[in-house]
ROKEGU-847369 format. One record per residue (C-alpha): residue in three letters; x, y, z; residue number from 0. Coordinates in steps of 0.5 Angstrom, whole numbers. Example, Ala and Ser with C-alpha at 12.3 -4.5 7.8 and 13.67 -1.06 7.14 Angstrom:
% ROKEGU-847369
<res->Ala; px->25; py->-9; pz->16; n->0>
<res->Ser; px->27; py->-2; pz->14; n->1>
END
This chain:
% ROKEGU-847369
<res->Met; px->-76; py->-21; pz->59; n->0>
<res->Arg; px->-80; py->-18; pz->53; n->1>
<res->Ile; px->-79; py->-23; pz->48; n->2>
<res->Leu; px->-81; py->-20; pz->41; n->3>
<res->Pro; px->-81; py->-25; pz->35; n->4>
<res->Ile; px->-79; py->-22; pz->29; n->5>
<res->Thr; px->-85; py->-23; pz->24; n->6>
<res->Ser; px->-83; py->-16; pz->20; n->7>
<res->Leu; px->-77; py->-12; pz->18; n->8>
<res->Glu; px->-82; py->-6; pz->18; n->9>
<res->His; px->-82; py->-6; pz->26; n->10>
<res->Pro; px->-80; py->1; pz->28; n->11>
<res->Asp; px->-76; py->0; pz->33; n->12>
<res->Leu; px->-72; py->-5; pz->28; n->13>
<res->Gln; px->-70; py->1; pz->25; n->14>
<res->Asp; px->-64; py->2; pz->30; n->15>
<res->Tyr; px->-61; py->-4; pz->27; n->16>
<res->Ser; px->-62; py->-3; pz->19; n->17>
<res->Arg; px->-63; py->4; pz->17; n->18>
<res->Leu; px->-58; py->8; pz->22; n->19>
<res->Thr; px->-51; py->8; pz->21; n->20>
<res->Asp; px->-46; py->9; pz->27; n->21>
<res->Val; px->-46; py->17; pz->25; n->22>
<res->Ala; px->-53; py->17; pz->25; n->23>
<res->Leu; px->-54; py->13; pz->31; n->24>
<res->Arg; px->-50; py->18; pz->35; n->25>
<res->Arg; px->-54; py->24; pz->32; n->26>
<res->Lys; px->-61; py->21; pz->33; n->27>
<res->Leu; px->-65; py->26; pz->37; n->28>
<res->Glu; px->-70; py->21; pz->40; n->29>
<res->Pro; px->-68; py->18; pz->45; n->30>
<res->Ala; px->-64; py->24; pz->47; n->31>
<res->Gly; px->-56; py->24; pz->47; n->32>
<res->Gly; px->-57; py->18; pz->41; n->33>
<res->Leu; px->-55; py->11; pz->41; n->34>
<res->Tyr; px->-49; py->6; pz->40; n->35>
<res->Met; px->-49; py->-1; pz->38; n->36>
<res->Ala; px->-46; py->-6; pz->43; n->37>
<res->Glu; px->-44; py->-13; pz->40; n->38>
<res->Ser; px->-43; py->-19; pz->44; n->39>
<res->Glu; px->-44; py->-22; pz->51; n->40>
<res->Lys; px->-38; py->-19; pz->54; n->41>
<res->Val; px->-38; py->-12; pz->51; n->42>
<res->Val; px->-46; py->-11; pz->53; n->43>
<res->Ala; px->-44; py->-14; pz->60; n->44>
<res->Arg; px->-39; py->-8; pz->61; n->45>
<res->Ala; px->-44; py->-3; pz->58; n->46>
<res->Val; px->-49; py->-5; pz->63; n->47>
<res->Ala; px->-44; py->-5; pz->69; n->48>
<res->Ala; px->-42; py->2; pz->67; n->49>
<res->Gly; px->-49; py->4; pz->68; n->50>
<res->His; px->-51; py->5; pz->61; n->51>
<res->Val; px->-58; py->3; pz->59; n->52>
<res->Pro; px->-60; py->-2; pz->53; n->53>
<res->Arg; px->-66; py->1; pz->49; n->54>
<res->Ser; px->-67; py->-6; pz->45; n->55>
<res->Met; px->-63; py->-13; pz->44; n->56>
<res->Leu; px->-63; py->-17; pz->37; n->57>
<res->Leu; px->-61; py->-24; pz->37; n->58>
<res->Gln; px->-62; py->-31; pz->35; n->59>
<res->Glu; px->-66; py->-35; pz->39; n->60>
<res->Lys; px->-60; py->-40; pz->42; n->61>
<res->Phe; px->-57; py->-33; pz->45; n->62>
<res->Leu; px->-63; py->-32; pz->49; n->63>
<res->Pro; px->-60; py->-35; pz->55; n->64>
<res->Gln; px->-54; py->-29; pz->54; n->65>
<res->Ala; px->-60; py->-24; pz->54; n->66>
<res->Glu; px->-63; py->-26; pz->60; n->67>
<res->Arg; px->-56; py->-26; pz->64; n->68>
<res->Leu; px->-55; py->-19; pz->61; n->69>
<res->Leu; px->-62; py->-16; pz->62; n->70>
<res->Val; px->-63; py->-18; pz->70; n->71>
<res->Asp; px->-64; py->-10; pz->72; n->72>
<res->His; px->-67; py->-8; pz->65; n->73>
<res->Pro; px->-73; py->-14; pz->64; n->74>
<res->Asp; px->-77; py->-9; pz->60; n->75>
<res->Thr; px->-72; py->-8; pz->55; n->76>
<res->Pro; px->-75; py->-11; pz->48; n->77>
<res->Val; px->-71; py->-17; pz->46; n->78>
<res->Phe; px->-72; py->-18; pz->38; n->79>
<res->Val; px->-71; py->-25; pz->36; n->80>
<res->Gly; px->-70; py->-28; pz->29; n->81>
<res->Ser; px->-67; py->-33; pz->25; n->82>
<res->Glu; px->-60; py->-32; pz->22; n->83>
<res->Glu; px->-62; py->-31; pz->15; n->84>
<res->Leu; px->-67; py->-26; pz->17; n->85>
<res->Leu; px->-62; py->-22; pz->22; n->86>
<res->Glu; px->-57; py->-22; pz->17; n->87>
<res->Gln; px->-62; py->-19; pz->12; n->88>
<res->Leu; px->-64; py->-14; pz->17; n->89>
<res->Thr; px->-57; py->-12; pz->19; n->90>
<res->Gly; px->-53; py->-13; pz->13; n->91>
<res->Tyr; px->-48; py->-18; pz->16; n->92>
<res->Arg; px->-48; py->-25; pz->19; n->93>
<res->Met; px->-49; py->-24; pz->27; n->94>
<res->His; px->-44; py->-29; pz->30; n->95>
<res->Arg; px->-42; py->-26; pz->36; n->96>
<res->Gly; px->-49; py->-27; pz->40; n->97>
<res->Val; px->-53; py->-21; pz->42; n->98>
<res->Leu; px->-53; py->-14; pz->39; n->99>
<res->Ala; px->-56; py->-9; pz->43; n->100>
<res->Ala; px->-58; py->-2; pz->42; n->101>
<res->Met; px->-55; py->3; pz->48; n->102>
<res->His; px->-57; py->10; pz->50; n->103>
<res->Arg; px->-51; py->14; pz->50; n->104>
<res->Pro; px->-49; py->17; pz->57; n->105>
<res->Glu; px->-47; py->24; pz->57; n->106>
<res->Leu; px->-40; py->25; pz->57; n->107>
<res->Pro; px->-36; py->28; pz->63; n->108>
<res->Ser; px->-33; py->34; pz->64; n->109>
<res->Ala; px->-25; py->34; pz->62; n->110>
<res->Ala; px->-24; py->37; pz->69; n->111>
<res->Ser; px->-27; py->32; pz->72; n->112>
<res->Val; px->-24; py->26; pz->69; n->113>
<res->Leu; px->-17; py->29; pz->70; n->114>
<res->Glu; px->-19; py->31; pz->78; n->115>
<res->Asn; px->-16; py->24; pz->81; n->116>
<res->Ala; px->-12; py->22; pz->75; n->117>
<res->Lys; px->-4; py->21; pz->74; n->118>
<res->Thr; px->-3; py->18; pz->67; n->119>
<res->Val; px->-8; py->20; pz->62; n->120>
<res->Leu; px->-8; py->18; pz->54; n->121>
<res->Val; px->-9; py->24; pz->49; n->122>
<res->Leu; px->-11; py->22; pz->42; n->123>
<res->Glu; px->-11; py->28; pz->37; n->124>
<res->Asp; px->-15; py->27; pz->31; n->125>
<res->Ile; px->-14; py->19; pz->30; n->126>
<res->Val; px->-19; py->17; pz->24; n->127>
<res->Asp; px->-18; py->10; pz->24; n->128>
<res->His; px->-24; py->7; pz->29; n->129>
<res->Thr; px->-19; py->0; pz->30; n->130>
<res->Asn; px->-13; py->5; pz->32; n->131>
<res->Val; px->-18; py->8; pz->37; n->132>
<res->Gly; px->-21; py->2; pz->40; n->133>
<res->Ala; px->-14; py->-1; pz->40; n->134>
<res->Ala; px->-11; py->5; pz->44; n->135>
<res->Phe; px->-17; py->4; pz->49; n->136>
<res->Arg; px->-15; py->-3; pz->50; n->137>
<res->Asn; px->-8; py->-1; pz->52; n->138>
<res->Ala; px->-10; py->4; pz->56; n->139>
<res->Ala; px->-15; py->-1; pz->60; n->140>
<res->Gly; px->-10; py->-7; pz->60; n->141>
<res->Leu; px->-4; py->-2; pz->62; n->142>
<res->Gly; px->-7; py->2; pz->67; n->143>
<res->Ala; px->-8; py->9; pz->64; n->144>
<res->Asp; px->-13; py->13; pz->69; n->145>
<res->Ala; px->-17; py->16; pz->63; n->146>
<res->Val; px->-17; py->17; pz->55; n->147>
<res->Leu; px->-18; py->24; pz->52; n->148>
<res->Val; px->-20; py->25; pz->45; n->149>
<res->Thr; px->-20; py->31; pz->41; n->150>
<res->Glu; px->-26; py->34; pz->37; n->151>
<res->Arg; px->-24; py->31; pz->30; n->152>
<res->Cys; px->-22; py->24; pz->33; n->153>
<res->Ala; px->-26; py->18; pz->31; n->154>
<res->Asp; px->-32; py->16; pz->36; n->155>
<res->Pro; px->-30; py->11; pz->41; n->156>
<res->Leu; px->-37; py->9; pz->41; n->157>
<res->Tyr; px->-37; py->7; pz->34; n->158>
<res->Arg; px->-38; py->-1; pz->33; n->159>
<res->Arg; px->-32; py->-3; pz->31; n->160>
<res->Ser; px->-28; py->2; pz->36; n->161>
<res->Val; px->-32; py->-2; pz->42; n->162>
<res->Arg; px->-31; py->-9; pz->39; n->163>
<res->Val; px->-23; py->-8; pz->38; n->164>
<res->Ser; px->-23; py->-5; pz->45; n->165>
<res->Met; px->-26; py->-11; pz->48; n->166>
<res->Gly; px->-31; py->-7; pz->51; n->167>
<res->Thr; px->-26; py->-3; pz->55; n->168>
<res->Val; px->-28; py->4; pz->52; n->169>
<res->Leu; px->-34; py->3; pz->56; n->170>
<res->Gln; px->-30; py->2; pz->63; n->171>
<res->Val; px->-24; py->7; pz->62; n->172>
<res->Pro; px->-26; py->14; pz->64; n->173>
<res->Trp; px->-26; py->19; pz->57; n->174>
<res->Thr; px->-29; py->25; pz->54; n->175>
<res->Arg; px->-27; py->30; pz->49; n->176>
<res->Leu; px->-23; py->36; pz->49; n->177>
<res->Pro; px->-24; py->43; pz->48; n->178>
<res->Ser; px->-19; py->47; pz->43; n->179>
<res->Trp; px->-11; py->46; pz->45; n->180>
<res->Gln; px->-11; py->53; pz->48; n->181>
<res->Glu; px->-16; py->51; pz->53; n->182>
<res->Ser; px->-14; py->44; pz->54; n->183>
<res->Arg; px->-7; py->46; pz->55; n->184>
<res->Glu; px->-9; py->51; pz->61; n->185>
<res->Leu; px->-14; py->45; pz->63; n->186>
<res->Phe; px->-8; py->40; pz->64; n->187>
<res->His; px->-3; py->45; pz->67; n->188>
<res->Glu; px->-9; py->47; pz->72; n->189>
<res->His; px->-9; py->40; pz->74; n->190>
<res->Gly; px->-2; py->39; pz->75; n->191>
<res->Phe; px->0; py->35; pz->68; n->192>
<res->Glu; px->6; py->35; pz->64; n->193>
<res->Ile; px->4; py->35; pz->57; n->194>
<res->Ala; px->9; py->30; pz->53; n->195>
<res->Gly; px->8; py->29; pz->46; n->196>
<res->Leu; px->10; py->23; pz->42; n->197>
<res->Ala; px->14; py->26; pz->36; n->198>
<res->Leu; px->19; py->25; pz->31; n->199>
<res->Asp; px->23; py->31; pz->34; n->200>
<res->Glu; px->31; py->32; pz->34; n->201>
<res->His; px->30; py->35; pz->41; n->202>
<res->Ala; px->25; py->29; pz->43; n->203>
<res->Ala; px->27; py->26; pz->50; n->204>
<res->Pro; px->28; py->18; pz->49; n->205>
<res->Leu; px->22; py->15; pz->52; n->206>
<res->Gln; px->26; py->10; pz->57; n->207>
<res->Asp; px->30; py->17; pz->60; n->208>
<res->Tyr; px->23; py->21; pz->60; n->209>
<res->Ala; px->20; py->15; pz->64; n->210>
<res->Arg; px->25; py->14; pz->69; n->211>
<res->Glu; px->24; py->21; pz->71; n->212>
<res->Arg; px->17; py->22; pz->69; n->213>
<res->Pro; px->13; py->28; pz->73; n->214>
<res->Glu; px->7; py->25; pz->78; n->215>
<res->Arg; px->2; py->27; pz->73; n->216>
<res->Val; px->3; py->26; pz->65; n->217>
<res->Ala; px->-2; py->27; pz->59; n->218>
<res->Leu; px->1; py->23; pz->54; n->219>
<res->Leu; px->-1; py->26; pz->47; n->220>
<res->Leu; px->-1; py->22; pz->41; n->221>
<res->Gly; px->-2; py->24; pz->34; n->222>
<res->Thr; px->-6; py->22; pz->28; n->223>
<res->Glu; px->-4; py->16; pz->23; n->224>
<res->Gly; px->1; py->19; pz->18; n->225>
<res->Asp; px->2; py->26; pz->20; n->226>
<res->Gly; px->3; py->25; pz->27; n->227>
<res->Leu; px->1; py->31; pz->32; n->228>
<res->Thr; px->-1; py->38; pz->29; n->229>
<res->Arg; px->3; py->44; pz->30; n->230>
<res->Arg; px->-2; py->47; pz->35; n->231>
<res->Ala; px->-1; py->40; pz->39; n->232>
<res->Leu; px->6; py->41; pz->39; n->233>
<res->Glu; px->6; py->48; pz->41; n->234>
<res->Ala; px->1; py->46; pz->47; n->235>
<res->Ala; px->6; py->40; pz->49; n->236>
<res->Asp; px->11; py->41; pz->55; n->237>
<res->Arg; px->16; py->36; pz->52; n->238>
<res->Thr; px->17; py->32; pz->46; n->239>
<res->Val; px->19; py->24; pz->47; n->240>
<res->Ile; px->21; py->19; pz->42; n->241>
<res->Ile; px->21; py->12; pz->42; n->242>
<res->Pro; px->28; py->10; pz->39; n->243>
<res->Met; px->28; py->6; pz->33; n->244>
<res->Leu; px->32; py->1; pz->29; n->245>
<res->His; px->33; py->-1; pz->22; n->246>
<res->Gly; px->31; py->5; pz->18; n->247>
<res->Val; px->24; py->5; pz->21; n->248>
<res->Asp; px->22; py->12; pz->24; n->249>
<res->Ser; px->16; py->10; pz->28; n->250>
<res->Leu; px->11; py->5; pz->30; n->251>
<res->Asn; px->3; py->5; pz->29; n->252>
<res->Val; px->0; py->9; pz->33; n->253>
<res->Ala; px->-4; py->4; pz->37; n->254>
<res->Ala; px->3; py->0; pz->38; n->255>
<res->Thr; px->6; py->7; pz->40; n->256>
<res->Ser; px->1; py->8; pz->46; n->257>
<res->Ala; px->2; py->1; pz->48; n->258>
<res->Val; px->10; py->2; pz->49; n->259>
<res->Ala; px->9; py->9; pz->52; n->260>
<res->Leu; px->4; py->7; pz->57; n->261>
<res->Tyr; px->8; py->1; pz->59; n->262>
<res->Ala; px->15; py->5; pz->60; n->263>
<res->Leu; px->11; py->10; pz->64; n->264>
<res->Leu; px->7; py->6; pz->68; n->265>
<res->Asn; px->13; py->1; pz->70; n->266>
<res->Asn; px->18; py->5; pz->73; n->267>
END
């Protein structure tokens, strides 16, 4: 491995860890496509297994065995090593999960290619909380959804918190961003999907009823925290579905909703 002891926080490659926010990492033009941060051995391992290429790695000396296991196929990757105090000064927080890697962002696939062989997909519209995005991806992976599609205004699945909350599953579940609803509706229908929107709609079908007679291909559509699905999304949906609630509670958190709905759809 290319082990580089940190002697100065001014090393240009350390800027990836100190001076760039997650948004800035995504928009960074060099390298092309931008970067994202993968934190912990498990998450970095999933990233590498998915074919993502590390740009560099940051860690304490005691975590070098993790780096050695992770970089078997990338031996030329710079591995920056420093004390706990120095790394906290660099990153602004205590690094207790082992390795932190700056990863090259892969090019997103087309929505058509993601839908081609899928039968059950999760669609996240304008969800702004990175924790909810990460949790939804984890639910999709654990319950067996074939893919996740997100709208343009949805929070970045490769934001550090999303990746961490998802336990790295954002790196293994196929996903991409959708175009406008008019284009997306046509795209789903071209691939044989019924669009089912989770909504507080008096005409919505109870989830258990819908799940019993679900069509072969379903795009399960969830809206943003608070307001739910937008008018355009509801207009694009073929059906609306509701999870019946008790004790005056009208709905669940969006991440919890994704778990309940996916379980119902995939276990009938």
